C-alpha positions, 0 to 999 in steps of 0.5 A, a space after each residue: 876122755 882125753 883122747 876124745 877131747 884132743 880129737 875134738 879140739 883138733 877137729 875144731 882148730 883145723 876145721 878147714 883141713 878136716 872138712 876137706 878130708 872128711 867131707 860129709 862125715 865131718 859133722 857126723 864125727 864132730 857130733 860123735 865126739 861131742 856126744 861122747 864127751 857128754 855121755 861118758 862122764 854121765 854113764 861112768 857115774 852110773 854103775 849100770 852103764 860101765 859095760 856100754 862105755 867099755 864096748 864103745 871104747 873098744 869099737 874105737 879101734 875101727 876108727 884107726 882103719 877108717 881115719 887112715 883110709 881117709 887120710 891116705 886117700 887125701 894125700 895119695 888119691 884113690 889107689 888099690 891101697 885105698 880100695 883095700 883099706 876101704 874093704 878093711 874098714 867095712 870088715 872091721 866095722 861089721 865084726 867089731 861094731 855090729 856083730 857084738 851088738 845083740 849080746 851087748 843089748 841083751 846084757 844091758 837089758 838083763 842088768 837093768 832088772 
């Protein structure tokens, strides 16, 4: 919660810079952070949602690659490094966020019985 709170605060305080860097993704990131701030305490209060929150926290590792690429592009412009980071972003998103989803959904469905 502290990381998400800090990140949300930075996005609000430095909104002009963040909007320039993230462009159309700014609103999506802000919604994602505010949603997490509302959902995580509720979910952790319920015994059956801890796995879901743990999965969501683990997927945040992909945000490092995505944010680094956005900031690199903002500072240095487009380059081979930016393209490589874009490829890493897609790969990390696919393997960390999408591939495990079917197992997570199955586990949550079984725990609700």
